[in-house]
C-alpha positions in Angstrom: 107.7 94.0 95.0 107.8 97.5 96.5 105.1 99.2 98.5 104.6 101.5 95.5 103.9 98.5 93.3 101.5 97.1 95.8 99.7 100.4 96.1 99.5 100.7 92.3 98.0 97.3 92.1 95.3 98.2 94.6 94.5 101.6 93.0 94.4 99.8 89.6 91.3 98.1 90.8 89.5 101.5 90.7 88.9 103.2 87.5 87.3 106.6 88.5 88.5 109.3 90.8 85.2 109.3 92.7 86.3 106.1 94.3 89.1 107.8 96.4 87.5 106.8 99.7 87.1 103.2 98.6 90.7 103.2 97.4 91.8 104.6 100.8 89.9 101.8 102.6 91.4 99.3 100.3 94.9 100.6 101.0 94.3 100.4 104.7 92.9 96.9 104.4 96.0 95.9 102.5 98.2 97.3 105.2 99.7 100.1 103.2 98.4 102.9 105.5 99.6 103.5 109.0 96.7 103.3 111.4 95.7 106.2 113.6 97.5 105.8 116.9 95.4 104.4 119.7 96.0 106.2 123.0 95.2 104.2 126.1 94.2 106.7 128.8 92.1 104.7 131.2 92.4 101.3 133.0 89.2 100.2 131.1 90.8 100.9 127.8 93.9 99.0 128.9 91.9 96.0 130.1 90.0 95.9 126.8 93.2 95.0 125.0 94.2 91.4 124.5 97.0 90.5 126.9 99.6 90.0 124.0 99.1 93.5 122.6 102.2 95.6 122.8 101.9 99.1 124.4 104.5 101.7 125.2 104.3 104.2 128.1 106.3 107.4 128.6 109.5 107.1 130.6 109.2 107.5 134.3 112.6 109.0 135.1 115.0 111.4 133.4 117.4 109.4 131.2 115.1 106.4 131.1 114.1 105.1 127.7 110.5 104.2 126.9 110.2 100.5 126.4 107.4 98.4 124.8 105.7 95.9 127.0 102.6 93.6 126.8 99.3 95.0 127.8 99.1 92.4 130.6 102.4 93.6 132.0 101.3 97.2 132.0 98.0 96.3 133.5 99.8 94.6 136.4 101.9 97.7 137.0 98.9 100.0 136.8 96.9 97.8 139.3 99.9 97.7 141.6 101.0 101.3 141.5 98.1 103.3 140.1 97.3 105.0 136.8 98.6 108.5 137.3 102.2 107.5 136.7 101.8 104.9 134.0 99.0 106.1 131.7 98.6 107.3 129.0 100.2 104.7 126.8 100.1 104.1 123.1 99.2 100.8 121.3 102.2 99.7 119.3 100.9 96.4 118.0 97.7 94.5 118.4 97.7 90.9 119.6 96.8 89.7 116.1 99.9 91.6 114.7 102.1 90.1 117.5 100.8 86.6 116.7 101.4 87.1 112.9 104.9 88.4 113.5 105.6 85.4 115.8 104.3 83.0 113.2 106.5 84.7 110.5 109.6 84.3 112.6 108.8 80.7 113.3 108.4 80.0 109.5 111.8 81.6 108.6 
């Protein structure tokens, strides 16, 4: 089943155009809408994330590629070397998403 079919099924639950906001919430709840990116700008925001969450910071040197890492790994780096070089970062996957992906891989 394609994403379009999934979206059509969700929208089909609503019969009147006035329900557009409800439909958008339903699509988001069903995982069909990309979430608004969460930018981590402070140590407090970083520490509020679960340790398994995946974040990505900007590259530190020319030619270096950005790489995803766990929130706990970035928190260690920030505590060790300071925030001015390592933040901001963006949340790539929540800890719940990481656990769900890990469970899916184990099932296959």
